[in-house]
C-alpha positions, 0 to 999 in steps of 0.5 A, spaced: 500 500 500 503 506 497 503 512 502 498 517 501 501 522 506 509 522 503 508 529 503 508 530 510 514 533 514 517 529 520 518 532 526 522 530 532 518 534 537 510 534 538 506 539 534 505 545 538 498 549 540 497 554 534 500 550 529 496 548 523 494 541 523 497 537 517 492 534 513 492 527 512 488 521 510 489 514 513 485 507 513 480 506 519 479 499 522 474 498 516 479 499 511 475 506 509 479 512 508 479 517 513 481 524 512 482 530 517 480 536 513 473 532 512 473 531 520 474 538 522 469 541 518 464 537 522 467 539 529 473 538 533 477 532 533 481 528 538 487 525 535 490 519 540 496 517 538 498 510 542 503 505 541 500 498 540 493 495 540 492 489 545 497 492 550 494 494 557 495 502 557 492 503 550 486 498 552 485 502 558 485 509 554 481 506 548 476 503 553 475 510 557 473 513 550 468 508 549 465 509 556 465 516 556 463 517 549 457 521 550 462 527 553 465 527 547 459 526 542 455 531 546 460 536 544 460 534 537 467 532 538 470 526 534 475 522 537 480 517 533 486 513 535 492 512 531 497 507 531 502 503 526 498 497 527 494 494 521 487 495 520 486 488 521 489 488 528 485 495 529 478 491 527 480 485 531 481 490 537 475 494 536 471 488 536 474 485 542 473 491 546 467 494 543 470 500 541 466 506 538 471 510 536 475 510 529 482 507 529 487 509 524 492 505 521 499 509 520 503 503 517 508 508 514 509 512 520 508 518 516 502 521 520 506 519 527 512 523 525 509 529 522 505 530 529 511 528 533 509 522 536 513 517 533 518 512 538 523 510 533 526 505 539 520 501 538 518 503 531 511 505 534 507 511 535 509 514 542 503 516 546 500 523 546 493 527 544 492 532 540 486 536 539 484 540 533 479 545 531 477 549 525 481 555 524 478 561 521 480 559 514 477 552 515 483 548 516 485 544 522 489 548 527 492 545 534 488 547 540 491 542 545 497 537 546 499 533 551 505 528 550 506 522 555 511 517 557 509 510 554 506 507 560 502 513 562 494 513 560 491 520 558 487 523 564 480 524 561 479 530 565 485 533 561 482 531 554 476 534 556 479 541 558 483 541 552 476 541 548 473 547 552 
């Protein structure tokens, strides 16, 4: 599968608040293309970068999103998980945990690198959350960013505060 995001510029540090959010398209767990520019037109987007499907901390984070789905949906916010796992792994994991959110497969690591959430030692996404809103020109703009150690799950209240 060719990398449709090869135009993205890698960075070594997480993206910063106020920066333009690089647009991208990735396949979801159902092998459907998901594009950031389209999602931002509908409302704020939470990008949750995580290392691996089926791992304990990642499972805790994603189950939390599903359990608290109404707190996001009620605000018109779309939450998507992004890792370097395949869409096949995403589908199996989403089904096993009953996840409601979209899971995006960044197998080429281009989006993780463009947002500064890539952990080269393990060749996986690092853990972090980015809230993207719509700027005056309609493009995505970073509203909130939190980078975390691989072992640390996000705190729901922090993410919800980042949306406000």
